[in-house]
C-alpha positions in Angstrom: -22.6 -17.9 -24.4 -26.3 -17.2 -24.6 -27.2 -18.1 -20.9 -27.3 -15.2 -18.6 -25.8 -16.2 -15.3 -27.0 -15.3 -11.8 -25.8 -12.0 -10.8 -25.6 -9.3 -8.1 -26.2 -5.6 -8.8 -24.1 -2.9 -7.6 -25.3 0.7 -8.4 -27.6 -0.6 -11.1 -25.0 -2.5 -12.8 -24.9 -6.4 -12.9 -21.9 -8.4 -11.8 -21.3 -12.0 -11.7 -19.2 -13.8 -9.0 -16.1 -15.7 -9.7 -17.5 -18.8 -8.6 -20.6 -18.5 -10.9 -18.2 -18.0 -13.9 -15.9 -21.0 -12.8 -18.9 -23.5 -12.3 -20.1 -22.6 -15.8 -16.8 -23.1 -17.2 -16.5 -26.7 -15.5 -19.8 -27.7 -16.6 -19.5 -26.7 -20.1 -15.7 -27.3 -21.0 -15.0 -30.7 -20.2 -11.5 -30.6 -21.6 -10.9 -27.1 -20.1 -8.5 -26.2 -17.3 -7.1 -23.0 -15.9 -3.6 -22.3 -14.9 -2.2 -19.4 -12.9 1.2 -17.9 -12.8 2.8 -15.4 -10.5 4.2 -12.5 -12.3 5.4 -10.6 -9.3 5.3 -11.2 -5.4 6.8 -9.5 -2.6 5.6 -8.6 0.8 3.6 -5.5 -0.3 1.8 -6.6 -3.4 1.3 -9.5 -5.9 0.5 -9.9 -9.8 -1.0 -13.1 -11.0 -2.0 -14.3 -14.5 -4.5 -16.7 -15.1 -4.9 -18.5 -18.6 -7.8 -20.6 -19.6 -7.3 -23.6 -22.1 -9.8 -25.7 -24.0 -8.5 -28.7 -25.7 -5.0 -27.7 -24.8 -5.5 -24.4 -26.7 -5.1 -21.0 -25.0 -8.6 -19.2 -25.1 -8.2 -16.2 -22.9 -6.0 -14.8 -20.1 -6.5 -12.4 -17.3 -4.3 -10.5 -15.0 -4.7 -9.1 -11.5 -2.6 -7.0 -9.2 -3.3 -6.6 -5.5 -1.7 -4.6 -2.7 -1.5 -6.1 0.8 -2.5 -2.7 2.7 -5.5 -1.9 0.3 -8.1 -3.3 2.5 -8.7 -5.4 5.7 -9.2 -8.6 3.8 -6.0 -8.0 1.6 -4.0 -7.6 4.7 -4.3 -11.5 5.2 -5.4 -12.7 1.8 -4.1 -10.5 -0.7 -2.6 -13.7 -2.6 -5.9 -15.3 -2.5 -7.9 -12.3 -3.6 -5.4 -11.6 -6.6 -5.7 -15.3 -7.7 -9.4 -15.2 -7.6 -9.5 -11.7 -9.4 -7.2 -13.1 -12.4 -9.3 -16.3 -12.7 -12.6 -14.0 -12.8 -11.2 -11.7 -15.2 -9.7 -14.4 -17.4 -13.3 -16.3 -17.8 -14.9 -12.7 -18.5 -12.5 -12.1 -21.2 -13.5 -15.6 -22.6 -17.1 -14.4 -22.6 -18.2 -16.2 -19.6 -20.7 -14.0 -17.2 -20.3 -10.8 -18.9 -23.4 -8.6 -18.3 -22.4 -4.9 -17.8 -18.7 -5.6 -17.3 -16.1 -7.9 -17.6 -14.9 -7.0 -14.1 -16.5 -9.7 -11.5 -18.7 -8.8 -8.4 -15.8 -9.6 -6.2 -13.5 -6.9 -8.1 -16.0 -4.1 -8.0 -17.0 -4.8 -4.3 -13.4 -4.8 -3.3 -12.8 -1.8 -5.2 -15.8 -0.1 -3.6 -14.6 -1.0 -0.3 -11.2 0.5 -1.0 -12.6 3.7 -2.1 -14.7 4.1 1.0 -11.8 3.3 3.1 -9.5 5.8 1.3 -12.2 8.4 1.6 -12.5 8.0 5.4 -8.6 8.1 5.6 -8.5 11.2 3.6 -11.4 12.9 5.9 -9.5 11.8 8.9 -6.1 13.1 7.6 -7.8 16.4 6.8 -9.0 16.7 10.4 -5.6 15.9 11.8 -4.2 18.4 9.4 -6.0 21.1 10.8 -5.1 20.3 14.6 -1.4 19.4 14.0 -1.2 22.6 11.7 -2.3 24.8 15.0 0.2 23.0 17.1 3.0 23.2 14.9 2.6 27.0 14.1 2.3 27.7 17.8 5.3 25.5 18.6 7.5 27.5 15.8 6.3 31.0 17.1 7.2 29.9 20.7 10.4 28.3 19.5 9.2 25.2 21.2 11.3 22.3 20.2 9.6 19.8 22.2 6.3 21.0 20.6 7.6 20.5 17.1 8.8 17.1 18.0 5.4 16.1 19.2 4.0 17.2 15.7 6.6 15.4 13.8 6.1 12.3 15.8 2.4 12.3 15.2 3.0 12.7 11.4 5.7 9.6 11.5 4.7 7.0 9.0 2.3 9.3 7.2 4.4 11.2 4.7 1.1 12.8 3.2 -0.1 14.1 6.4 3.2 15.8 7.0 3.3 17.6 3.6 -0.3 18.8 4.2 0.7 20.2 7.5 3.8 21.9 6.1 1.8 23.4 3.2 -0.2 25.2 5.8 3.0 27.2 6.9 3.7 30.8 5.6 7.2 31.3 4.0 8.9 32.4 7.4 7.5 29.3 9.2 8.7 27.1 6.3 12.1 28.7 6.5 12.3 28.0 10.1 11.5 24.3 9.6 14.3 24.0 6.8 16.7 25.7 9.3 15.7 23.4 11.9 16.3 20.5 9.7 19.8 21.6 8.7 20.6 22.2 12.4 19.6 18.9 13.4 21.4 17.1 10.8 24.6 18.9 11.7 24.1 18.0 15.5 23.5 14.5 14.4 26.7 14.3 12.4 28.5 16.0 15.3 27.3 13.4 17.9 28.4 10.7 15.4 31.7 12.1 15.0 32.2 12.2 18.7 30.9 8.8 19.1 33.3 7.6 16.5 36.2 9.4 18.0 35.6 8.0 21.4 35.2 4.3 20.1 38.7 5.1 18.4 40.2 6.2 21.8 38.8 3.4 23.6 40.3 0.8 21.0 43.7 2.6 21.0 43.7 2.6 24.9 42.6 -1.2 24.8 45.4 -2.1 22.5 48.0 -0.2 24.6 47.0 -2.0 27.8 47.1 -5.5 25.6 50.6 -4.8 24.9 51.6 -3.9 28.5 50.1 -6.7 29.9 51.8 -9.2 27.2 
């Protein structure tokens, strides 16, 4: 392909839109077609393979993978984003719209947005680590179970944050948290055993009453 397609620059490099590559393919390959195949799909991620055919001969393939929580767009449209990326890569591998990279503008733009979001998350996590670390250390020193629970609850759903907070503890404080974990596990086990015993006693009592009323 000798014609340079319209492109958008990102940090000095040229990237062609998927729709531009697709338009070129439609205009220049009358007997061409593109097929997509889902290689993996669940509620969290998807992988799609795109295949380009000309005169019923396979000429190129492209694979893309997207995670639903990777960006705001992906939360509602990660399937569509993945299919678009797969088609764009397939056409790029075919040689359509290659300037500085096989990657399309959409791929690079989304990747940049994801990186920016990850940096913001890391920055926020770092701030929260400092605050929660101080709260947890104070709670441990004062044997304040309520305070410890508040920190644990603030870290709920963010395993990385909890790990960062724990990494700020000294050996004695870490040992305290390990003992607490063991103690709570024993308490939960005991409560479960007591509940099961009560349920069994209730079932036996109910069965006896049924016999007496029969």
